[in-house]
C-alpha positions in Angstrom: -28.0 -40.0 -22.6 -28.1 -43.9 -23.6 -27.7 -46.1 -20.7 -29.5 -43.7 -18.5 -26.3 -41.9 -18.1 -26.0 -38.2 -17.6 -24.5 -35.5 -20.0 -23.0 -32.6 -18.5 -21.6 -29.7 -20.6 -19.9 -26.8 -19.1 -19.5 -23.5 -21.1 -16.7 -21.0 -20.1 -16.0 -17.5 -21.3 -12.7 -16.1 -21.7 -12.2 -13.2 -19.3 -10.8 -9.9 -20.6 -6.8 -10.1 -19.8 -6.0 -6.4 -20.9 -8.0 -3.8 -19.2 -7.0 0.0 -19.8 -8.2 1.7 -16.6 -9.0 5.4 -15.7 -7.5 5.9 -12.3 -9.2 8.8 -10.2 -8.7 9.0 -6.3 -9.7 11.7 -3.8 -10.1 11.7 0.5 -11.3 14.0 2.6 -7.7 15.2 3.3 -8.1 17.4 0.0 -6.1 14.9 -1.8 -6.9 14.4 -5.5 -4.8 12.1 -8.3 -5.8 11.1 -11.6 -4.1 9.1 -14.5 -4.7 5.9 -16.3 -3.6 2.1 -15.8 -3.2 -0.6 -18.4 -3.3 -4.1 -16.7 -2.5 -7.1 -18.7 -3.3 -10.4 -16.5 -1.9 -13.1 -19.0 0.7 -12.0 -21.1 1.4 -14.4 -24.0 -0.9 -16.8 -22.3 1.7 -17.6 -19.8 -0.1 -16.0 -16.6 2.4 -13.1 -16.4 1.2 -9.8 -15.2 1.9 -6.7 -16.5 1.0 -3.1 -14.9 1.5 0.3 -16.6 0.5 3.2 -14.5 0.8 7.2 -15.2 -0.7 9.5 -12.4 -0.5 13.1 -11.3 -1.6 14.2 -8.1 -2.2 17.4 -6.1 -1.8 17.2 -2.2 -3.0 20.7 -0.7 -2.5 19.7 2.8 0.5 17.6 2.9 3.9 18.5 4.5 5.6 15.9 2.7 4.7 16.9 -1.1 2.6 19.3 -2.9 2.4 17.7 -6.2 3.6 14.7 -7.9 3.8 13.0 -11.1 4.5 9.1 -11.6 5.1 6.6 -14.4 5.8 3.1 -13.2 5.9 -0.3 -15.2 5.7 -3.9 -13.2 5.9 -7.3 -14.7 5.7 -10.5 -12.9 6.7 -13.9 -14.2 5.4 -16.8 -11.6 6.5 -20.6 -12.3 9.6 -19.9 -14.4 10.6 -22.9 -16.4 8.0 -24.8 -14.5 9.7 -24.2 -11.1 8.8 -22.9 -8.0 10.8 -19.5 -8.8 9.2 -16.2 -9.8 10.7 -12.8 -11.4 9.3 -9.8 -10.9 10.7 -6.2 -12.3 9.7 -2.5 -11.5 10.7 0.4 -13.1 9.5 4.0 -11.6 10.2 7.7 -12.4 8.6 10.0 -9.8 8.7 14.0 -10.1 7.4 15.5 -6.7 7.1 19.4 -5.7 8.2 19.3 -1.5 7.4 21.9 0.6 10.0 23.7 2.8 7.6 26.4 4.3 4.4 28.2 3.3 6.3 30.0 0.6 9.3 27.9 -0.5 9.5 24.5 -2.0 11.7 22.3 -4.5 11.7 19.6 -7.0 12.6 16.1 -6.3 13.1 13.7 -8.9 13.5 10.0 -8.3 14.5 7.0 -10.8 14.0 3.5 -9.4 14.5 0.2 -10.9 14.1 -3.3 -8.8 14.4 -7.0 -9.8 13.6 -9.9 -7.1 13.3 -13.5 -7.5 11.1 -15.3 -5.3 10.7 -18.9 -4.1 7.2 -19.8 -4.0 6.5 -22.4 -1.0 2.6 -22.2 -0.9 0.6 -25.5 -0.9 -3.1 -26.8 -1.2 -6.2 -25.3 -2.8 -6.4 -22.1 -2.4 -2.8 -22.0 -2.0 -1.4 -20.7 1.2 2.0 -20.5 2.7 5.2 -18.4 2.5 6.9 -16.9 -0.7 10.6 -15.6 0.2 13.0 -14.1 -1.9 15.6 -11.1 -2.8 17.1 -8.9 -5.2 18.3 -5.6 -6.0 16.9 -2.1 -5.6 18.4 1.1 -7.5 17.6 4.6 -7.1 18.8 8.1 -8.2 17.6 11.0 -6.5 18.3 14.8 -7.3 16.9 17.8 -6.5 16.4 21.2 -8.1 15.0 24.8 -7.1 16.6 27.8 -5.4 15.7 26.5 -2.0 16.8 22.9 -2.9 19.1 20.8 -0.3 21.8 18.8 -1.8 21.1 16.2 -3.9 21.1 12.5 -2.4 22.9 10.7 -5.4 22.8 7.0 -6.3 22.4 4.0 -3.8 22.0 -0.1 -4.8 20.6 -1.9 -2.0 20.4 -5.7 -1.4 16.5 -6.6 -0.6 15.1 -9.3 1.5 11.2 -10.1 1.1 9.1 -12.3 2.7 5.3 -13.1 2.5 3.1 -15.4 4.3 -0.8 -15.5 3.1 -3.8 -17.6 3.8 -6.9 -15.6 2.8 -10.0 -16.6 1.8 -12.1 -14.2 -0.5 -15.7 -13.8 -0.1 -16.3 -10.9 -2.6 -17.6 -8.8 0.1 -15.5 -9.6 3.1 -12.0 -11.7 3.5 -10.9 -14.2 6.1 -7.7 -15.5 7.1 -4.5 -13.4 7.9 -1.4 -12.1 5.8 1.9 -11.1 6.6 4.6 -9.1 4.8 8.4 -8.1 5.5 10.8 -6.2 3.7 14.3 -5.5 4.3 16.9 -3.1 2.3 20.7 -2.6 2.9 22.9 -0.6 1.0 26.7 0.2 1.7 28.7 3.6 1.1 30.9 2.8 -1.6 29.5 -0.4 -3.1 27.6 1.0 -5.8 26.1 3.4 -3.3 27.0 7.2 -2.7 25.5 6.6 0.9 24.4 3.8 2.8 21.0 3.0 4.8 18.7 0.1 6.4 15.3 0.0 6.1 13.0 -3.0 7.1 9.2 -2.8 7.8 6.3 -5.3 8.3 2.8 -5.5 8.0 0.1 -7.5 9.3 -3.5 -8.4 8.6 -5.9 -10.7 10.1 -9.6 -10.9 9.4 -11.9 -13.6 11.1 -15.6 -14.1 11.3 -17.9 -13.2 14.0 -21.2 -14.6 14.8 -23.6 -16.4 12.4 -24.1 -13.5 10.1 -22.5 -13.4 6.4 -19.5 -10.9 6.3 -19.6 -10.0 9.5 -16.0 -9.7 10.6 -13.6 -8.4 13.0 -9.9 -7.1 11.8 -6.4 -6.9 13.5 -4.0 -4.9 11.2 -0.7 -4.0 12.2 2.7 -1.9 11.1 6.1 -1.4 12.1 8.9 0.1 10.1 12.5 2.0 10.4 14.8 3.6 8.1 18.3 4.5 9.2 21.3 6.2 7.6 21.0 8.1 4.5 22.0 11.9 4.0 18.6 13.2 5.6 15.8 12.2 7.1 13.1 10.9 4.7 9.9 11.0 6.7 9.2 7.7 5.1 6.2 7.1 7.1 3.2 9.3 8.0 0.0 8.7 10.0 -3.1 10.7 10.3 -5.6 11.4 7.4 -7.9 9.4 5.8 -6.2 6.0 5.8 -4.5 5.6 9.2 -5.1 7.5 12.6 -8.2 8.9 11.3 -9.0 11.2 14.2 -5.8 13.4 13.0 -5.4 15.5 10.4 -3.3 14.4 7.3 0.2 14.0 8.1 -0.1 14.5 11.8 3.0 12.4 12.6 6.3 12.1 10.4 9.2 10.2 10.5 11.4 7.3 9.5 10.2 5.1 12.6 6.7 4.0 12.8 4.2 1.9 14.8 0.5 1.4 14.3 -2.2 -0.9 15.1 -6.1 -1.0 14.6 -8.9 -3.3 15.2 -12.0 -3.0 13.1 -15.4 -4.5 13.7 -17.5 -4.8 10.3 -21.4 -5.6 10.2 -23.5 -5.5 7.0 -26.3 -3.1 7.2 -29.3 -4.6 4.6 -26.8 -5.4 1.9 -23.8 -7.4 1.8 -21.6 -4.5 0.1 -22.7 -1.9 2.7 -20.9 -2.6 6.1 -21.0 -0.4 9.3 -17.5 -0.3 10.9 -16.2 0.6 14.6 -12.5 1.1 14.5 -9.8 1.7 17.3 -6.4 2.8 16.4 -3.1 3.6 17.6 0.3 4.5 16.7 3.5 6.9 16.6 6.4 8.0 14.5 9.8 9.4 15.9 8.9 13.0 14.7 5.7 15.1 14.6 5.1 17.4 11.7 6.9 20.1 13.4 9.9 18.3 13.2 10.0 17.6 17.0 10.8 14.3 18.6 7.7 12.6 20.1 7.6 8.7 19.7 4.6 8.5 22.1 1.5 6.7 21.1 -1.8 8.8 19.7 -4.9 7.1 19.2 -8.4 7.6 17.9 -11.9 5.8 17.7 -13.9 6.0 14.5 -17.4 4.8 13.2 -18.4 4.9 9.6 -19.5 3.0 6.7 -17.4 0.8 4.2 -18.6 0.2 0.6 -17.4 -2.3 -1.8 -18.3 -2.4 -5.4 -17.5 -5.4 -7.7 -18.7 -4.0 -10.9 -15.9 -4.3 -13.7 -13.0 -4.1 -11.1 -13.2 -4.2 -7.1 -13.5 -0.8 -5.2 -13.7 -0.1 -1.7 -14.8 3.2 -0.3 -15.2 4.2 3.3 -16.6 7.5 4.9 -17.3 8.3 8.6 -16.3 10.5 11.9 -13.2 9.7 13.8 -12.6 11.4 17.3 -8.7 11.9 18.4 -8.0 10.5 22.2 -4.9 12.7 22.8 -4.7 15.9 21.2 -6.2 16.6 17.8 -8.5 19.2 16.9 -11.8 17.4 17.8 -14.0 15.2 15.7 -12.9 14.8 12.0 -14.7 13.5 9.0 -12.7 10.9 7.1 -13.6 9.7 3.4 -11.5 7.8 0.9 -11.1 4.9 -1.7 -8.7 1.6 -1.4 
């Protein structure tokens, strides 16, 4: 360059913001779901996000559902009018075949809508900190079939949400922490056929371990409770390929849950392939036979976790888990996230 300077040329390529994607999910529990999703990550160049999803699933070993069909539309608009506020909305239609026993079932239909306003309090680069907000959640539930219980009807709930995030993405691992909390409250007669309260909190923490890249330990937690309403929902379940892996699918069910796990992960020859050692514990207010039992169950597991970054991120794991209380001995688990 003239005068002995340096000319720096930077070339950029616009990413694809509109992605039609197939959805296929299966697990060692026998669950299979398939469908399609349309992701639009930069609507009108405003950094708005739209997700349209249609999906059908079959759950042969499920205690809460046999088959399910779902269509959902979610939209998020950050920094509305150049402020720290974001707006998000969600629509969902869900049809579910729910078993009563080995021979009887009925069909549930849910129509749901939600709108939230969220204040972004994060700072720095990369951004970290709190996001807090609230809004309304509306649900209609109807039951059909010879053995169907009475329909629950309509409810309108006030919603509060809070998220704290301080995560660093390293392609094949993350470090940092994330906390999410949500509460819903509805009152009978105030836009609702019944009243209920529900809250839940989730926590994830990942820390590096030693000098090896992508060698981490994880701390994961979940607490939740739903009270009120016309009948138990069995909102939460433990057991299967994702939580409390040493037990069969939906081994524990209930409207209250506590769960925690500790994981240690280390790459095996390749960064995308990591061995995982895990210890899990948790409980709900009922077991799958409807009995009251809030005492803890626990399992240990050893497996492999693979993360692929081709086109879209996909994480797959498989391994062996052993229950430390009850259960039926060692279980193979596998699933995608």
